[in-house]
C-alpha positions as CSV (number, residue, x, y, z in Angstrom):
1,M,34.5,91.1,22.6
2,A,35.6,92.4,26.0
3,L,38.4,90.6,27.9
4,T,37.3,89.4,31.3
5,I,38.7,87.2,34.0
6,A,35.7,86.5,36.3
7,N,33.6,84.7,33.7
8,N,34.9,82.8,30.7
9,V,31.9,82.5,28.5
10,S,33.8,81.0,25.6
11,S,35.0,78.2,27.9
12,L,31.4,77.5,29.0
13,T,30.3,77.4,25.4
14,A,33.1,74.9,24.6
15,Q,32.2,72.8,27.6
16,H,28.5,72.7,26.7
17,N,29.2,71.5,23.2
18,L,31.8,69.1,24.3
19,T,29.3,67.6,26.8
20,R,26.7,67.2,24.0
21,A,29.3,65.5,21.8
22,S,30.5,63.2,24.5
23,S,26.8,62.2,25.3
24,G,26.2,61.5,21.6
25,V,29.3,59.3,21.5
26,A,28.2,57.5,24.7
27,K,24.8,56.8,23.1
28,S,26.4,55.6,19.9
29,V,28.7,53.2,21.9
30,E,25.6,51.9,23.8
31,R,23.7,51.3,20.6
32,L,26.6,49.7,18.8
33,S,27.4,47.4,21.7
34,S,23.8,46.4,22.4
35,G,22.6,46.2,18.8
36,L,19.5,48.2,19.9
37,K,18.7,51.8,19.2
38,V,15.9,51.8,21.9
39,N,17.4,50.6,25.2
40,R,15.2,52.6,27.6
41,G,12.1,54.6,27.6
42,A,14.0,57.9,27.1
43,D,15.4,56.6,23.8
44,G,11.9,56.6,22.3
45,P,8.8,56.2,24.5
46,A,6.3,55.4,21.7
47,A,8.9,53.0,20.1
48,L,9.4,51.3,23.4
49,V,5.7,50.7,24.0
50,I,5.1,49.3,20.5
51,S,8.2,47.2,20.4
52,E,7.6,45.6,23.8
53,K,4.1,44.6,22.7
54,Q,5.6,43.1,19.6
55,R,8.2,41.2,21.7
56,A,5.4,39.7,23.7
57,Q,3.6,38.8,20.4
58,I,6.8,37.2,19.0
59,A,7.3,35.1,22.2
60,G,3.7,34.0,21.9
61,L,4.1,33.1,18.2
62,R,7.1,31.0,18.9
63,A,5.3,29.2,21.8
64,A,2.2,28.7,19.6
65,I,4.4,27.2,16.8
66,D,5.9,24.8,19.4
67,N,2.4,23.9,20.6
68,S,1.3,23.2,17.0
69,E,4.2,20.9,16.4
70,K,3.6,19.0,19.7
71,A,0.0,18.7,18.8
72,V,1.0,17.2,15.4
73,S,3.1,14.6,17.3
74,L,0.2,13.7,19.5
75,V,-2.2,13.3,16.5
76,Q,0.4,11.2,14.7
77,T,0.7,8.9,17.8
78,A,-3.1,8.3,17.8
79,E,-3.2,7.8,14.1
80,G,-0.4,5.3,14.2
81,A,-2.2,3.2,16.8
82,L,-5.4,3.4,14.7
83,S,-3.5,2.2,11.7
84,E,-2.5,-0.9,13.6
85,I,-6.1,-1.4,14.7
86,N,-7.2,-1.1,11.1
87,S,-4.7,-3.8,10.1
88,L,-6.1,-6.1,12.9
89,L,-9.6,-5.5,11.7
90,I,-8.7,-6.5,8.1
91,K,-7.2,-9.7,9.5
92,V,-10.3,-10.4,11.5
93,R,-12.4,-9.8,8.4
94,S,-10.3,-12.4,6.5
95,L,-11.0,-14.9,9.3
96,A,-14.7,-14.2,9.2
97,I,-14.8,-14.7,5.4
98,D,-12.9,-18.0,5.9
99,S,-15.5,-19.0,8.5
100,A,-18.4,-18.2,6.2
101,N,-17.1,-20.9,3.9
102,S,-19.2,-23.5,5.7
103,G,-18.9,-26.1,3.0
104,V,-15.3,-26.6,3.9
105,N,-14.8,-25.8,7.5
106,D,-15.7,-28.1,10.4
107,A,-16.4,-27.1,14.0
108,D,-12.7,-27.3,15.0
109,A,-11.7,-24.9,12.2
110,L,-14.4,-22.5,13.1
111,A,-13.4,-22.6,16.8
112,A,-9.8,-22.0,15.8
113,N,-10.8,-18.9,13.8
114,Q,-12.9,-17.7,16.7
115,A,-9.9,-18.1,19.1
116,E,-7.7,-16.0,16.7
117,I,-10.4,-13.4,16.4
118,D,-10.8,-13.2,20.2
119,N,-7.0,-12.7,20.5
120,A,-7.1,-9.9,17.9
121,L,-10.0,-8.2,19.8
122,D,-8.0,-8.5,23.0
123,T,-5.1,-6.8,21.2
124,I,-7.4,-4.0,19.9
125,N,-8.6,-3.5,23.4
126,R,-5.1,-3.3,24.7
127,I,-4.0,-0.8,22.1
128,A,-7.1,1.3,22.8
129,N,-6.4,1.3,26.6
130,N,-2.6,1.7,26.4
131,T,-2.0,4.2,23.6
132,Q,-0.8,7.4,25.2
133,F,1.2,10.6,24.6
134,G,3.2,11.1,27.7
135,T,0.8,10.1,30.4
136,K,-2.3,11.2,28.5
137,K,-4.3,8.3,27.1
138,L,-5.7,8.9,23.6
139,L,-8.0,6.1,22.4
140,D,-9.9,4.8,25.5
141,G,-12.4,7.6,25.4
142,S,-10.7,9.8,28.0
143,A,-9.6,12.2,25.2
144,G,-13.1,12.6,23.8
145,V,-16.7,12.4,25.1
146,N,-16.9,10.3,28.2
147,G,-19.8,9.4,30.5
148,T,-20.8,7.9,33.8
149,S,-24.1,6.2,34.8
150,S,-26.0,6.6,38.1
151,A,-27.3,3.0,37.8
152,A,-25.3,-0.3,37.7
153,A,-27.7,-1.8,35.2
154,V,-27.0,0.9,32.6
155,S,-23.5,1.2,31.2
156,F,-22.1,4.1,29.2
157,L,-20.7,2.7,26.0
158,K,-19.9,5.5,23.7
159,G,-20.3,9.2,22.9
160,T,-19.2,11.1,19.8
161,S,-18.2,14.7,19.0
162,D,-21.9,15.2,18.3
163,T,-22.8,14.4,21.9
164,T,-23.4,17.6,23.9
165,A,-22.0,17.6,27.4
166,G,-24.6,17.4,30.2
167,S,-26.9,15.0,32.0
168,Y,-29.4,12.8,30.2
169,A,-32.2,10.8,31.9
170,V,-32.4,7.2,30.5
171,T,-35.7,5.3,30.8
172,V,-36.5,1.9,29.4
173,T,-40.1,1.8,28.0
174,T,-39.9,-1.6,26.1
175,A,-37.6,-4.2,27.6
176,G,-34.9,-5.7,25.5
177,E,-35.4,-9.4,25.5
178,R,-33.4,-12.5,24.5
179,A,-35.0,-15.2,22.4
180,T,-36.4,-17.8,24.8
181,E,-37.9,-21.3,24.5
182,S,-38.8,-23.6,27.4
183,A,-39.5,-27.3,27.2
184,G,-43.2,-28.1,27.2
185,T,-42.7,-30.9,29.7
186,N,-40.5,-30.8,32.8
187,Q,-37.8,-33.5,32.8
188,T,-38.0,-35.1,36.2
189,L,-36.4,-38.4,35.4
190,A,-33.2,-39.5,33.7
191,L,-33.4,-39.8,29.9
192,A,-34.9,-43.1,28.9
193,Q,-33.1,-43.3,25.6
194,D,-30.5,-41.5,23.5
195,E,-31.8,-38.3,22.1
196,V,-30.7,-35.8,19.4
197,L,-31.6,-32.2,20.3
198,T,-31.2,-29.8,17.4
199,V,-30.6,-26.2,18.6
200,N,-30.2,-23.5,16.0
201,D,-29.3,-26.1,13.4
202,V,-26.6,-27.7,15.6
203,S,-27.2,-31.3,16.6
204,I,-26.6,-32.2,20.2
205,T,-26.5,-35.8,21.2
206,L,-27.9,-36.6,24.6
207,T,-27.2,-40.1,25.9
208,A,-29.6,-42.2,28.0
209,G,-29.3,-41.8,31.7
210,L,-28.6,-38.1,31.8
211,T,-30.4,-36.1,34.4
212,Q,-31.9,-32.7,33.7
213,A,-28.8,-30.9,35.2
214,Q,-26.6,-33.0,32.9
215,V,-28.7,-32.3,29.9
216,V,-28.3,-28.6,30.6
217,D,-24.6,-28.9,30.9
218,R,-24.5,-30.9,27.7
219,I,-26.4,-28.2,25.8
220,N,-24.1,-25.5,27.2
221,E,-21.1,-27.3,25.8
222,F,-22.3,-26.1,22.4
223,T,-23.1,-22.5,23.3
224,S,-20.2,-21.2,21.2
225,Q,-21.8,-22.9,18.2
226,T,-25.5,-22.3,18.9
227,G,-25.4,-19.0,20.7
228,V,-27.8,-20.5,23.2
229,I,-27.6,-20.9,26.9
230,A,-29.6,-23.5,28.9
231,D,-30.8,-23.3,32.5
232,T,-33.6,-24.6,34.7
233,A,-34.8,-21.3,36.1
234,S,-38.4,-22.0,35.2
235,G,-38.4,-25.6,36.3
236,A,-38.4,-26.9,32.8
237,T,-35.3,-26.8,30.7
238,R,-35.1,-23.3,29.3
239,L,-33.0,-22.1,26.3
240,Y,-32.2,-18.5,25.7
241,S,-30.0,-16.7,23.2
242,Q,-26.8,-15.0,24.3
243,A,-27.8,-11.9,22.3
244,F,-30.7,-9.6,22.9
245,G,-33.0,-8.2,20.3
246,S,-35.0,-9.0,17.2
247,D,-32.0,-10.6,15.4
248,A,-31.5,-13.2,18.2
249,E,-33.2,-16.5,17.6
250,V,-33.7,-19.8,19.3
251,K,-34.9,-22.8,17.3
252,V,-35.1,-26.2,19.0
253,V,-36.5,-29.6,18.1
254,S,-36.0,-33.1,19.4
255,N,-36.2,-36.5,17.8
256,V,-37.9,-37.8,20.9
257,A,-41.5,-37.0,22.0
258,A,-41.8,-34.8,25.1
259,A,-42.0,-36.7,28.3
260,T,-40.7,-36.6,31.9
261,N,-37.9,-38.9,30.9
262,S,-36.8,-36.9,27.8
263,S,-35.5,-33.3,27.3
264,G,-39.2,-32.2,27.2
265,F,-38.9,-30.2,23.9
266,G,-40.7,-32.8,21.8
267,T,-40.7,-33.3,18.0
268,T,-42.4,-30.0,17.0
269,L,-40.1,-27.2,16.1
270,Q,-40.2,-24.4,18.6
271,T,-38.9,-20.9,17.6
272,D,-38.6,-17.5,19.2
273,T,-36.9,-14.2,18.5
274,G,-35.9,-11.5,20.9
275,I,-37.1,-7.9,21.2
276,D,-35.1,-4.7,20.7
277,I,-35.0,-2.3,23.6
278,Q,-36.9,0.9,23.4
279,G,-36.6,3.9,25.7
280,T,-36.0,7.6,26.1
281,I,-32.7,9.5,26.4
282,G,-33.1,13.1,27.6
283,G,-36.8,12.8,27.0
284,T,-36.6,11.8,23.4
285,A,-37.8,8.3,22.4
286,F,-35.4,6.0,20.5
287,T,-35.5,2.3,19.4
288,G,-32.3,0.5,20.2
289,S,-30.7,-2.7,18.9
290,G,-30.7,-5.7,21.3
291,N,-30.1,-4.2,24.8
292,I,-28.2,-1.2,23.5
293,L,-30.1,2.1,23.3
294,S,-28.5,4.8,21.3
295,A,-29.5,8.4,20.3
296,D,-29.3,9.4,16.7
297,S,-30.6,13.0,17.0
298,G,-30.8,15.9,19.4
299,N,-28.2,16.9,21.9
300,A,-27.6,13.3,22.9
301,K,-26.8,12.3,19.3
302,G,-24.1,9.6,19.3
303,L,-24.7,8.5,22.9
304,A,-25.0,4.8,23.4
305,V,-25.8,2.9,26.6
306,Q,-26.2,-0.8,27.4
307,V,-28.8,-2.1,29.7
308,A,-28.1,-5.3,31.5
309,A,-30.6,-8.0,32.4
310,T,-32.3,-7.1,35.6
311,G,-34.8,-8.4,38.2
312,G,-33.2,-11.8,38.5
313,D,-34.3,-12.8,35.0
314,A,-31.4,-13.3,32.6
315,T,-33.6,-13.0,29.5
316,T,-34.9,-9.4,29.8
317,T,-33.7,-6.0,30.8
318,G,-37.1,-5.2,32.3
319,T,-38.8,-1.8,32.1
320,A,-38.2,-0.7,35.7
321,V,-34.9,0.8,34.7
322,T,-33.9,4.5,35.0
323,A,-30.5,6.1,35.1
324,T,-28.9,9.4,34.6
325,I,-25.9,9.5,32.2
326,S,-23.5,12.4,32.9
327,I,-21.6,13.3,29.8
328,T,-18.3,15.2,29.9
329,D,-16.5,16.6,26.9
330,N,-12.8,15.9,27.4
331,A,-11.8,16.8,23.9
332,L,-8.1,17.7,23.5
333,Q,-7.7,21.4,23.4
334,F,-4.6,23.0,21.8
335,Q,-3.4,26.7,22.2
336,I,-2.4,27.3,18.6
337,G,-2.3,31.1,18.6
338,P,-0.3,33.8,20.4
339,N,-3.3,35.4,22.1
340,Q,-6.2,34.5,24.4
341,N,-8.8,32.0,23.2
342,Q,-6.9,31.2,20.0
343,T,-7.4,27.5,20.4
344,A,-8.5,24.4,18.5
345,K,-9.9,21.2,19.9
346,I,-10.6,17.6,18.7
347,A,-12.4,14.7,20.3
348,I,-10.9,11.3,19.8
349,D,-13.6,8.6,20.0
350,K,-13.3,5.5,22.1
351,V,-12.1,2.6,19.9
352,N,-12.4,-0.3,22.3
353,P,-14.2,-3.3,20.6
354,V,-17.3,-2.5,22.7
355,A,-17.5,0.9,21.1
356,L,-17.0,-0.1,17.4
357,G,-19.4,-1.5,14.9
358,F,-22.7,0.0,16.2
359,G,-25.9,0.3,14.4
360,V,-25.8,-2.5,11.8
361,V,-29.4,-3.1,10.8
362,G,-30.6,-6.7,10.8
363,N,-27.5,-8.0,12.7
364,Q,-27.5,-10.2,15.8
365,F,-24.4,-8.5,17.1
366,S,-24.6,-5.1,18.6
367,N,-20.9,-4.2,18.5
368,L,-17.5,-5.6,17.6
369,N,-17.0,-7.1,21.0
370,E,-19.9,-9.6,20.4
371,I,-18.8,-11.0,17.0
372,D,-18.8,-14.8,16.7
373,V,-17.8,-16.9,13.6
374,T,-18.6,-20.4,15.0
375,S,-21.4,-20.8,12.4
376,A,-21.9,-19.6,8.8
377,T,-24.8,-17.4,9.8
378,K,-22.8,-15.8,12.6
379,A,-19.9,-15.3,10.3
380,Q,-22.1,-13.4,7.8
381,D,-23.3,-11.1,10.6
382,T,-19.8,-10.7,11.9
383,L,-18.7,-9.4,8.5
384,G,-21.3,-6.7,8.7
385,V,-20.1,-5.6,12.1
386,I,-16.4,-5.7,11.1
387,D,-17.2,-3.5,8.1
388,A,-18.9,-1.0,10.3
389,A,-16.0,-1.1,12.7
390,I,-13.5,-0.5,9.9
391,D,-15.7,2.5,8.8
392,D,-15.5,3.8,12.4
393,V,-11.7,3.6,12.6
394,T,-11.0,4.9,9.1
395,N,-13.4,7.8,9.6
396,L,-11.6,8.7,12.9
397,R,-8.3,8.5,11.1
398,G,-9.7,10.8,8.4
399,T,-10.8,13.3,11.0
400,L,-7.4,13.2,12.7
401,G,-5.7,13.6,9.4
402,A,-7.8,16.6,8.4
403,F,-7.2,18.2,11.8
404,Q,-3.5,17.7,11.4
405,A,-3.2,19.0,7.9
406,N,-5.9,21.7,7.8
407,T,-5.8,23.0,11.3
408,L,-2.4,22.3,12.9
409,E,0.0,22.3,10.0
410,S,-1.7,25.2,8.1
411,T,-1.9,27.2,11.3
412,A,1.8,26.6,12.1
413,N,2.7,27.7,8.6
414,N,0.7,30.9,9.0
415,L,2.3,31.5,12.4
416,R,5.8,31.2,10.9
417,A,4.9,33.8,8.3
418,T,3.4,36.0,11.0
419,L,6.5,35.6,13.1
420,E,8.8,36.6,10.3
421,N,6.8,39.8,9.6
422,T,6.4,40.7,13.3
423,V,10.1,40.2,14.0
424,N,10.9,42.4,11.0
425,A,8.5,45.1,12.3
426,E,10.1,44.9,15.7
427,S,13.6,45.1,14.1
428,V,12.7,48.3,12.2
429,I,11.6,50.0,15.4
430,R,14.2,48.8,17.8
431,D,17.3,47.4,16.1
432,T,20.4,49.6,15.5
433,D,21.2,50.6,11.9
434,F,24.9,50.0,12.2
435,A,25.8,51.9,9.0
436,E,24.0,55.0,10.3
437,E,25.2,54.6,13.9
438,I,28.9,54.1,13.0
439,A,28.7,57.4,10.9
440,N,27.2,59.1,14.0
441,F,29.8,57.6,16.2
442,T,32.7,58.8,13.9
443,K,31.1,62.2,13.8
444,G,30.8,62.3,17.5
445,Q,34.4,61.2,18.1
446,V,35.6,64.0,15.8
447,L,33.5,66.6,17.7
448,V,34.8,65.4,21.0
449,Q,38.3,65.7,19.9
450,A,37.7,69.1,18.4
451,G,35.7,70.2,21.4
452,T,38.5,69.1,23.7
453,S,41.0,71.2,21.7
454,V,38.8,74.2,21.5
455,L,38.1,74.0,25.3
456,G,41.8,74.1,25.9
457,N,42.1,77.2,23.8
458,A,39.1,78.8,25.4
459,N,40.6,78.3,28.8
460,Q,43.7,80.3,27.6
461,I,41.7,83.4,26.7
462,P,41.8,85.1,30.2
463,Q,45.6,84.8,30.1
464,Q,45.5,87.5,27.4
465,V,44.7,90.0,30.2
466,L,48.2,89.6,31.5
467,S,49.7,91.1,28.4
468,L,47.7,94.2,29.0
469,L,49.1,94.4,32.6
470,Q,52.8,94.4,31.5
């Protein structure tokens, strides 16, 4: 090889190789200190694209697992409240059974049982209205299917997960009526003698000298036992049942003949039963119970509305009733997956007493809120409604339990397995293999040291020219 001074090719070669070795050592230091073999796009464009997508997926998986665990906590909160309602219903059922034992209990005992039942129903209502997760109420219907009515006479009572959101026209075609009996003779004078008026098998003593207004007040003192209200809306003394429908009944007879100076009912037994409401919901005809109209098929299935007495007559709903019920589906929705639209939802039905115990055939009570145990007959009907209410609550608990176990917890377990595998895949692509990289680092250090030494020697080569000049 020729000896030259102007260009030292050997030095340039040594510099080139030393630069490459130094760059390799710098990359090894970066990989060893960061723990990643892909720190920028230049380190592996395809690997960076794939691993960044996997990182987004990993973050989504972790968030979805957290979401599932929070959802489990919410469901457990609702289920715990329902468990307490279940306990209260069992207690109420025991009181109803005690009240049905009419051979032992007197009116005071029945009244005491009713007072305790009323207190329990108030507590159930309070639990339903106050149970919440954070600020979100769970059992008052706001976490399920809810509705509003366009008419004051028609009240939305309940919707279920079967009820499709939308607007439904409600029209009454057959009025719901209370059982009604009026005295055959108007009482215009004070009672001429003591009288015993028997209303729904309850004997009411009327003393001589009572005016019609006082007779009405006296009858109303026994409303809790008879289920009957008295008024003078028609001039004569009128009795009508508290309940609407075919299971409501009024039976009345007096031991004094009808006259203007008696109650006017006379010694012949008078009886009447109410009429169940009929109407259409969303254009489909349904027969209700009492004054409650409910749909058992179609898009409105599970929707129940209550029609109040209208037209100034307390005994009938009338037929001139129309309303639009607007149903909204406020079912709780949970994001339980790492990607778009990977959700699950559940509707929690309203569990206020007014929304429990629907649809008991042949029962004078339309829902749990109406139950009464002040007579043996009422206690028997109360038992039917309570059993239906217990079914409602336990079925809802079962639905929540299945959602928790089969949807939330199973999904969370699957997400954890997916997270493990995705993290492993991302690690293979992006994480530093320390055993391999330390070997590369050691090799690079040796090359840098050798290259530095060789460069020094290469820089000395032109000096050999001086020996030729001597």
